[in-house]
N, C-alpha and C positions, 0 to 999 in steps of 0.2 A: 882897763880890761873893758873888753867887749860887752855890749849887754847882751848878747848870744851866748857869751862862754856862762854867765852865771846861771841860769836855767840849766844847762849842761851838767854844771857842777852839782846843783841842787839833786837833778835826776840821780847822777852817778853816787852821789853820797845817799840817797834815800834806797838805790837798789844794793850797796853794798852793805847797808844794815839790815836789808830783808834778807840777805844770803846769811849774813850772821846769825840773825835770829832762826834761820831754818835750820842752820845747821847744828845749832845748840839744841834745838828741840830735837834732832834726830840721835844725838846721845844722851838725852835724859833718858831715866828709867822708865818702863812702861808700868802706868799704874793699874791697879784691880780693875777700876771701873773701866778703862779701855781694854783691857784685856778680855774682860767678861762681855764687853759689846762687841768684840770681834770675833769671839765664840758664839755668840748669838746669830751675829749677821752671817757667819758660814756653817751654820748648824752642828758645830763640832760637838755640842751638848746630847747629840744624838747617839753619841758613841763613846763620848769621854767625859769624866767628870775630873773635878781638880784632885780627889785623894782617893778614890775607888775604881777598880777595874768595871768596866762595862762590857759593851761589845770590844771595844778597844783599851788599850791600858789607861791608867789615870795620867793627867797632865803631870803631877808630881812625881809619878813613876818614870816618865820620859826625861824628866829634867834632872832626876837623879841618875838614870841610866848615861846621860851625855854631860854630866856634871864634870868631868876631868878630859873631856874630849876637845882638842881645840878646834875641831871643825864642825863643832855641835850645830850651829847656826845654819850653814849649810847643808848638813845631812838632814837635819829636820826640815828645812825649807825644800829641799828635793824631795822628800818622804811626803809633804802636804801636796806639791804641786803634782807629783808623778804617781803618788798613790804606793802603798809597799804591801808586800805580802810576806809572811813567815817569820817575821821578827819577834813578834808578840803573841803569836797565836795561829790557828787556822782560819780567821777570818781576816781577808785581804781589806785594806784599807784603800778607798776608790780613790782617785784624783781628786784635788778640790781648787777649784777655779779661783783663788784667792788675788786678789789685785796686787800689784806692784806696790802700791802705797801702803798696802795692809800688812803684806807679809812678813816684813821685819819686826813690825810692833807685834805682831801675833806671836813670831817665833820666841822673841826675846821675853816676851810675858810668860810664855810656856816653861822657856828655860829658866826663870826665875823662880820658879816653884820647888826648887828643891827642897821638900820638907823631909827633914829626919825623924 
């Protein structure tokens, strides 16, 4: 085997390991600490709480509303990014510039709060 091929094989193996680790993390549940950090980062707590309506619905009410909706992740994501109005009362929700990396974990955390 050529001395040039060995470093290439090691680089490819390390890259494959990193991709596998990233994929596993993307499918892991979002913990409360991560969810709460994202809520704080994007100032969601100004209008939402976990279990009581404020200016907007509670996160648990949102989760319960979308519990049986197979498109819940997409719908909640669109509402966050584009804003919404009329679904939860007279106050409109303004669009929130959530980063691409934070959107899925934030939405997954909200949807995990289906507290009955």
